[in-house]
VEXDREN-2710 file (C-alpha; in Angstrom, 1 decimal):
% VEXDREN-2710
k/r/px/py/pz
1/MET/115.2/81.4/118.4
2/LYS/113.6/84.2/120.7
3/ILE/111.8/87.6/121.0
4/ALA/113.4/90.8/122.4
5/LYS/111.1/92.1/125.2
6/SER/112.2/95.9/124.7
7/ASN/113.1/98.5/122.3
8/ASN/112.4/102.2/121.7
9/ARG/109.2/100.9/119.9
10/TRP/107.9/98.6/122.9
11/SER/104.8/101.2/123.8
12/LEU/103.8/101.3/120.4
13/LEU/104.0/97.5/119.7
14/VAL/101.6/97.0/123.0
15/THR/99.1/99.4/122.2
16/LEU/98.5/97.6/118.6
17/THR/98.6/94.5/120.1
18/PHE/96.0/95.1/122.5
19/VAL/93.7/96.3/120.3
20/GLY/94.8/93.8/117.5
21/VAL/93.7/90.9/119.9
22/ILE/90.3/92.8/120.9
23/ALA/89.6/92.8/116.6
24/SER/91.6/92.5/113.4
25/ALA/90.6/95.7/111.6
26/PRO/91.6/99.0/109.9
27/TYR/93.3/101.3/112.2
28/SER/93.5/103.8/108.9
29/ILE/92.3/103.3/105.1
30/ALA/94.3/106.3/103.6
31/GLN/97.0/105.3/101.3
32/LYS/100.3/106.6/102.0
33/GLY/101.8/105.9/98.6
34/VAL/104.8/104.9/100.2
35/TRP/106.0/103.1/96.9
36/THR/103.6/104.6/94.6
37/SER/100.5/105.5/94.3
38/ALA/96.6/105.0/92.4
39/ALA/96.4/108.6/91.5
40/GLU/100.3/108.6/89.6
41/LEU/99.2/105.2/88.4
42/ALA/96.2/106.1/87.0
43/GLN/98.2/108.2/84.5
44/LEU/100.3/105.6/83.0
45/PRO/99.8/103.3/80.1
46/THR/98.4/99.7/80.2
47/SER/100.3/98.2/77.6
48/GLY/104.1/98.3/76.6
49/PRO/107.2/96.4/78.4
50/ALA/106.7/97.3/81.6
51/TRP/103.3/97.2/82.0
52/GLU/103.4/93.5/80.9
53/ALA/106.4/92.6/83.1
54/VAL/104.4/93.9/86.1
55/LEU/101.2/92.6/84.8
56/GLU/103.3/88.8/84.6
57/GLY/104.2/89.2/88.1
58/ALA/101.0/89.9/89.5
59/ASN/99.7/86.7/88.3
60/GLN/102.1/84.4/89.8
61/ASP/101.4/82.2/92.0
62/CYS/101.1/83.9/95.7
63/SER/99.5/81.5/97.9
64/LEU/103.0/80.6/99.9
65/PRO/104.7/83.7/101.1
66/ASP/108.1/82.6/103.1
67/VAL/110.3/85.3/104.8
68/SER/112.5/82.7/106.4
69/ASN/113.4/82.0/102.2
70/GLN/115.7/84.7/101.2
71/ASP/115.0/83.4/97.4
72/ASP/111.2/83.7/97.6
73/ASN/110.3/85.9/94.8
74/THR/106.6/85.9/96.3
75/ASN/107.1/89.0/98.0
76/ALA/108.1/90.4/94.5
77/TYR/104.6/89.1/92.9
78/VAL/102.6/90.2/95.6
79/LEU/103.6/94.0/95.2
80/ALA/103.2/93.4/91.7
81/ALA/99.7/92.3/92.3
82/ALA/99.2/95.5/94.3
83/VAL/100.6/97.8/91.5
84/VAL/98.2/96.1/89.0
85/TYR/95.1/96.5/91.3
86/ALA/95.8/99.9/92.0
87/ARG/96.1/100.8/88.4
88/THR/93.3/99.0/87.2
89/GLY/90.7/98.3/90.3
90/ASP/90.6/94.6/89.5
91/THR/89.8/93.2/93.1
92/ILE/91.1/89.6/92.2
93/TYR/94.8/91.0/92.6
94/LYS/93.9/93.0/96.2
95/ASP/92.7/89.6/97.4
96/LYS/96.0/88.3/96.6
97/VAL/97.5/90.4/98.6
98/VAL/95.4/90.4/101.4
99/ALA/95.3/86.8/101.9
100/ALA/99.4/86.6/101.8
101/CYS/99.6/89.5/104.2
102/GLU/96.9/87.7/106.5
103/GLN/98.6/84.4/106.1
104/LEU/102.3/85.7/107.1
105/ALA/100.9/87.7/110.2
106/THR/98.9/84.8/111.6
107/GLY/102.0/83.0/111.5
108/GLY/104.0/84.9/113.8
109/LEU/107.7/84.5/114.1
110/PRO/109.1/83.1/111.1
111/GLU/112.2/81.2/110.8
112/GLY/115.4/82.1/109.0
113/SER/118.3/85.0/109.5
114/THR/117.6/88.9/109.1
115/LEU/119.3/88.7/105.8
116/ALA/116.2/86.7/104.7
117/TRP/113.8/88.5/106.7
118/SER/115.4/91.8/105.3
119/ARG/115.0/91.0/101.9
120/GLU/111.5/89.4/102.1
121/ALA/109.6/91.3/104.7
122/GLY/109.4/95.2/103.1
123/ALA/107.4/94.5/100.0
124/TYR/104.5/93.2/101.7
125/ALA/104.5/96.3/103.7
126/LEU/104.7/98.4/100.1
127/ALA/101.9/96.1/98.6
128/ALA/99.7/96.4/101.9
129/ASP/99.8/100.1/101.6
130/LEU/98.7/100.0/97.9
131/VAL/95.6/98.1/98.4
132/GLU/94.8/100.2/101.6
133/TYR/95.2/97.3/103.7
134/LYS/95.8/98.5/106.9
135/ASP/95.2/95.5/109.7
136/LEU/96.4/96.0/113.1
137/VAL/97.3/92.2/113.7
138/PHE/99.6/92.7/110.3
139/ALA/101.3/95.9/111.4
140/THR/101.7/94.5/114.3
141/TRP/103.4/91.8/112.9
142/LEU/105.6/94.2/110.6
143/LEU/106.8/96.0/113.6
144/LYS/107.8/92.7/115.2
145/MET/109.8/91.6/112.2
146/ALA/111.4/95.1/112.7
147/GLU/112.2/95.2/116.1
148/ILE/111.2/92.4/118.3
149/TYR/111.6/89.1/116.8
150/VAL/115.3/87.7/117.1
151/ALA/116.5/85.5/114.1
152/ASP/118.7/82.7/114.1
153/ASP/121.7/84.9/113.5
154/ASP/120.8/85.9/117.5
155/ARG/119.6/89.4/116.1
156/THR/116.3/91.9/115.0
157/MET/116.5/93.7/112.2
158/ARG/116.8/96.8/113.2
159/GLU/120.1/95.6/115.2
160/MET/121.4/93.9/112.2
161/PHE/121.0/96.9/110.3
162/GLU/122.8/99.3/112.9
163/LYS/125.8/96.6/112.5
164/ARG/126.4/95.2/109.0
165/PRO/128.0/98.0/106.6
166/ASN/127.2/95.8/103.9
167/ASN/124.5/94.0/101.8
168/TRP/122.9/92.5/105.1
169/GLY/122.6/96.0/106.5
170/ALA/121.4/97.5/103.3
171/HIS/118.9/95.0/102.5
172/ALA/117.6/95.6/106.2
173/PHE/117.6/99.6/105.4
174/GLY/115.0/99.0/102.7
175/SER/112.6/96.8/104.8
176/LEU/112.8/99.1/108.0
177/CYS/112.0/102.1/106.0
178/ALA/108.8/100.5/104.2
179/ILE/107.8/99.2/107.4
180/TYR/108.1/102.7/109.4
181/ALA/106.5/104.0/106.7
182/TYR/103.5/102.0/106.1
183/ILE/103.1/102.1/110.2
184/GLU/103.5/105.9/110.1
185/ASP/106.4/105.7/112.4
186/THR/108.1/108.7/111.2
187/THR/110.4/108.8/114.1
188/ALA/111.8/105.5/113.4
189/LEU/111.8/106.4/109.7
190/ARG/114.2/109.7/110.5
191/GLU/116.4/107.3/112.8
192/VAL/117.5/104.9/110.2
193/ARG/117.9/107.8/107.6
194/ASP/120.0/109.6/110.0
195/TYR/122.1/106.6/111.0
196/TRP/122.9/105.5/107.6
197/ILE/123.5/108.9/106.3
198/GLN/126.1/109.5/109.6
199/GLY/127.5/106.1/108.3
200/LEU/128.3/107.9/104.9
201/ARG/129.6/111.1/106.2
202/GLY/131.2/109.9/109.6
203/PRO/132.2/109.2/112.3
204/ASN/131.2/105.7/111.9
205/PRO/127.9/105.8/113.8
206/GLY/128.4/102.1/115.4
207/PHE/128.8/99.9/111.9
208/LYS/131.3/96.8/112.7
209/TYR/133.5/96.1/109.8
210/GLY/135.8/92.9/109.2
211/ASN/139.4/93.0/109.4
212/ASP/139.9/93.8/105.5
213/LEU/140.0/97.3/105.1
214/SER/141.6/97.3/102.1
215/TRP/139.1/99.0/100.2
216/HIS/138.4/102.1/102.6
217/ALA/139.7/105.5/101.5
218/ASP/140.7/105.8/105.2
219/PRO/140.9/103.0/107.6
220/ASP/140.9/105.5/110.2
221/SER/137.6/107.0/109.0
222/LEU/135.6/104.4/107.9
223/ARG/132.4/105.1/105.7
224/LEU/129.7/102.9/104.0
225/ILE/130.6/104.4/100.4
226/ASN/134.1/105.7/99.8
227/PRO/134.0/109.5/99.7
228/LYS/133.9/111.9/96.5
229/GLY/137.5/112.2/94.5
230/ALA/138.9/108.9/96.8
231/ILE/142.0/107.4/95.3
232/LYS/144.2/104.2/96.5
233/ASN/147.5/103.8/95.0
234/GLY/146.7/105.9/91.6
235/MET/143.5/104.0/91.6
236/ILE/140.2/105.9/91.5
237/ILE/138.4/104.1/94.6
238/ASP/135.7/107.0/94.8
239/GLY/132.0/105.3/95.1
240/VAL/133.9/101.7/96.0
241/ILE/131.1/100.0/98.7
242/PRO/134.0/98.8/100.8
243/ASP/132.4/96.3/102.6
244/ASP/130.9/94.1/100.0
245/LEU/133.9/94.8/97.2
246/ARG/136.1/92.8/99.7
247/ARG/134.2/89.8/99.1
248/GLY/136.1/89.8/95.6
249/GLY/139.2/90.2/97.1
250/SER/141.8/92.6/99.0
251/PHE/142.3/95.6/97.7
252/ARG/143.9/95.4/93.8
253/SER/143.6/96.6/89.9
254/PRO/141.6/95.0/88.3
255/PRO/139.2/94.5/91.5
256/GLY/138.2/90.7/92.2
257/GLN/134.5/90.1/90.4
258/THR/131.7/90.3/92.8
259/GLU/128.1/91.0/92.6
260/TYR/127.6/91.9/96.3
261/PRO/128.2/95.8/96.0
262/TYR/124.7/95.3/93.7
263/GLU/123.3/93.5/96.1
264/PHE/123.8/96.6/98.7
265/LEU/122.3/99.1/96.1
266/GLN/119.1/96.9/96.2
267/GLY/118.5/97.7/100.0
268/VAL/119.7/101.3/99.4
269/ILE/117.6/102.5/96.1
270/MET/114.7/100.8/98.0
271/ALA/115.0/103.1/101.0
272/ALA/115.9/105.9/98.9
273/ARG/112.8/105.8/97.0
274/ILE/110.8/105.5/100.4
275/LEU/112.5/108.1/101.7
276/ASP/112.2/110.5/99.3
277/ARG/108.8/110.2/99.2
278/ALA/108.4/110.4/102.6
279/GLY/110.2/114.2/102.6
280/MET/113.3/112.6/104.0
281/PRO/115.5/112.6/100.8
282/ILE/118.9/110.3/100.6
283/TRP/119.5/110.9/96.9
284/ALA/121.9/113.7/97.3
285/ALA/123.8/112.7/100.7
286/GLY/127.2/112.2/101.1
287/ASP/128.2/114.3/97.8
288/SER/125.3/111.7/95.6
289/ALA/126.9/108.9/97.0
290/ILE/124.3/106.5/95.7
291/TYR/125.1/107.6/92.2
292/ARG/128.9/107.7/92.5
293/ALA/128.5/103.8/94.1
294/ALA/126.4/103.3/91.0
295/GLN/128.4/104.9/88.2
296/CYS/131.3/103.3/89.9
297/LEU/130.5/99.7/89.2
298/GLN/128.0/100.8/85.8
299/ILE/130.3/103.1/83.8
300/ARG/133.9/103.5/85.7
301/PHE/134.6/99.4/86.4
302/GLU/132.7/98.3/83.4
303/ASN/134.4/100.6/80.8
304/ALA/137.9/99.9/82.5
305/TYR/137.7/95.5/83.1
306/GLY/134.7/94.8/81.8
307/GLY/131.8/92.7/83.3
308/TRP/130.7/95.2/86.2
309/ALA/127.7/96.6/84.6
310/ALA/124.3/95.6/86.1
311/SER/122.5/92.3/84.8
312/GLY/120.0/89.7/85.8
313/ASP/117.8/90.6/89.2
314/ASP/120.2/93.5/89.7
315/GLU/118.5/95.4/86.5
316/TRP/115.6/96.6/87.7
317/MET/117.3/99.3/89.8
318/LEU/118.5/101.1/86.6
319/PRO/115.1/103.1/85.9
320/PHE/115.2/103.9/89.1
321/LEU/118.8/105.3/89.1
322/ASP/117.6/107.1/86.1
323/GLN/114.2/108.5/87.3
324/ALA/116.6/110.0/90.5
325/TYR/119.7/111.2/88.3
326/GLY/118.7/111.4/84.9
327/THR/121.0/109.0/84.0
328/GLN/120.6/106.9/80.6
329/TRP/121.5/103.6/82.0
330/SER/118.0/101.4/81.3
331/GLY/119.1/100.3/77.9
332/ASP/117.4/97.2/76.7
333/GLN/117.9/94.8/79.3
334/SER/115.8/91.8/79.3
335/ARG/115.1/92.0/83.3
336/LEU/115.0/96.0/82.9
337/TRP/111.1/96.2/84.1
338/LYS/110.9/93.2/86.2
339/HIS/112.2/93.0/90.2
340/GLY/114.9/92.1/92.4
341/LYS/115.1/90.6/95.4
342/ASN/113.2/92.9/97.6
343/THR/111.2/95.2/95.4
344/GLY/110.9/96.5/91.5
345/TRP/108.6/96.8/89.1
346/GLY/110.1/100.2/87.1
347/TYR/106.6/100.3/85.7
348/VAL/106.4/102.9/88.7
349/THR/109.0/104.7/87.3
350/LEU/107.0/105.9/84.2
351/THR/106.3/109.8/84.0
352/PRO/103.2/110.9/81.7
353/ALA/105.1/114.4/80.8
354/PRO/108.7/114.9/79.9
355/LEU/110.8/116.9/82.5
356/PRO/112.2/120.1/81.1
357/ARG/115.8/119.9/79.3
358/TYR/118.7/122.5/80.3
359/THR/122.2/122.8/78.2
360/LEU/125.3/122.3/79.5
361/GLN/128.5/124.3/77.9
362/VAL/131.9/123.3/78.8
363/ASN/134.8/125.3/77.8
364/VAL/138.6/124.4/78.1
365/VAL/141.3/126.6/78.9
366/GLY/144.7/125.4/78.4
367/GLY/146.2/121.6/77.3
368/GLY/143.4/118.9/78.3
369/ASP/140.0/117.6/77.9
370/VAL/136.7/117.2/80.1
371/ILE/135.0/113.4/80.1
372/ILE/131.2/114.0/80.5
373/ASP/129.0/111.1/81.8
374/PRO/126.6/111.0/80.9
375/PRO/127.6/112.2/77.4
376/GLY/125.7/115.1/75.5
377/ALA/124.6/119.2/75.4
378/THR/121.0/118.9/77.1
379/TYR/119.8/116.8/79.8
380/LYS/116.6/116.2/81.5
381/GLN/115.8/118.6/85.0
382/GLY/117.6/116.9/87.8
383/THR/120.2/115.1/85.8
384/VAL/123.5/114.5/87.5
385/VAL/126.5/114.9/85.2
386/TRP/130.0/113.7/86.2
387/LEU/132.9/115.8/85.1
388/THR/136.3/114.6/85.0
389/ALA/139.1/116.6/84.2
390/ASP/142.0/114.9/81.7
391/PRO/145.2/116.9/81.3
392/ASP/147.7/116.5/78.7
393/ALA/150.8/115.4/79.0
394/GLY/152.8/118.2/80.4
395/TRP/149.7/120.1/81.6
396/LYS/148.1/120.0/85.4
397/PHE/144.3/120.3/86.2
398/ASP/143.6/123.5/87.8
399/ASP/140.4/124.2/88.9
400/TRP/136.4/124.8/87.5
401/SER/134.9/128.0/87.0
402/GLY/131.5/129.6/85.8
403/GLU/128.7/128.1/87.4
404/VAL/130.7/126.2/89.8
405/ASN/134.2/126.8/92.0
406/ASP/135.7/123.4/92.5
407/SER/139.4/122.5/92.1
408/THR/139.1/118.2/92.7
409/LYS/139.6/116.7/89.4
410/GLU/136.2/114.9/89.1
411/MET/133.0/116.8/90.2
412/THR/129.0/116.5/89.5
413/VAL/126.9/119.1/88.5
414/THR/122.9/118.7/88.9
415/MET/121.2/120.0/85.8
416/ASP/118.4/122.3/87.2
417/SER/119.4/125.3/85.2
418/ASN/121.2/126.1/81.6
419/LYS/125.1/125.8/83.1
420/SER/128.3/126.7/81.9
421/ILE/131.4/125.5/83.0
422/ILE/135.1/126.2/82.3
423/ALA/137.9/123.9/83.4
424/THR/140.9/125.4/83.4
425/PHE/144.3/123.4/82.7
426/ILE/148.0/125.3/83.6
427/LYS/151.7/124.1/82.4
428/LEU/153.6/122.1/85.0
429/SER/156.6/124.5/84.6
430/ASP/154.1/127.4/85.2
431/LYS/152.7/125.5/88.2
432/LYS/156.3/125.3/89.3
433/LYS/157.0/129.0/88.8
434/ILE/153.5/130.2/90.7
435/GLU/154.5/127.9/93.8
436/GLN/157.7/129.6/93.9
END
């Protein structure tokens, strides 16, 4: 393994290292609220399944943090300890966080791949912020983990993020956002955000895709997540994560089973929450691409093929998606309030007061129906509702009108007010006459 000697944060690293050699001391004591904050947590209960889950995590052994092991759960337990400390003020939990961070920082360059580093490192930055641990040696170590240290796969975490358009790069996205937010490098935070968004919108900023491009909507315009309305050979591939769905095999219906798309979402949802709290939101980017990707797996593939709903350590994402988009996917999964590879603990998504609710009225003109996901007549503020026009035999969908103006068969509407929408269908014979 080796250490990179130049990058766009070298001057900051030199400064931090120089000061850190002189003394290991706090350079800031203000909590930034990168993942959550003590003020927010103070409004939440210390009872119920969400609290019990985070408390159980906080009480796990955190004495052997290992960022070289991509399956080590210590990072998630350290974050849980930070949440419990920020909520209760019990210093036993803060001590666990500080000890883990100090152990990692003094250990220097770890072994392992950039995937392991990306699935592990970010949670320690989130935890350190929550307990107001801002040691210069630790901050310098985090920056080295992001941009200086070269892993077994011969690249830095930042380089891996910029090249890999799948779960590897997505996990790096999450950890990089955590690190940059913690060290207050807003320039770097915006850089990775903008790079990722360009990967959604195109043209491709530099991601290196494999030889199998069959799941892409357009092989000549490669995207991280397929664009809204994408269809291939009659199959809706809107929201498909092409470079991870290919891990289940080339394009076909039904798709080959693989859990890698959820791995992708784990990193991206982590990044999205951090960026949103930093004033750089991505939840709505790419026609709500994160929602479309999750909806593709959780709803469309699950309903069509079965076996695609989140399970195991992917379930932690559901409360975060519910909070971001107003969906109701949480259900009663056993791991719902627990953790994933790099973060989790849906306890932080609980809100002390209910959000306003708005009504959605959908009227149909002509022969057809509208599929509404999630179904309902009233929705919490901010809910993203997916509308799909379903024409009867002999009819064709024409357009949406009312509160919206769109002609695509599928569309989303964000519930920020009461909405009245009309779906118009016309007979195929009438369509031909109009075109003539």
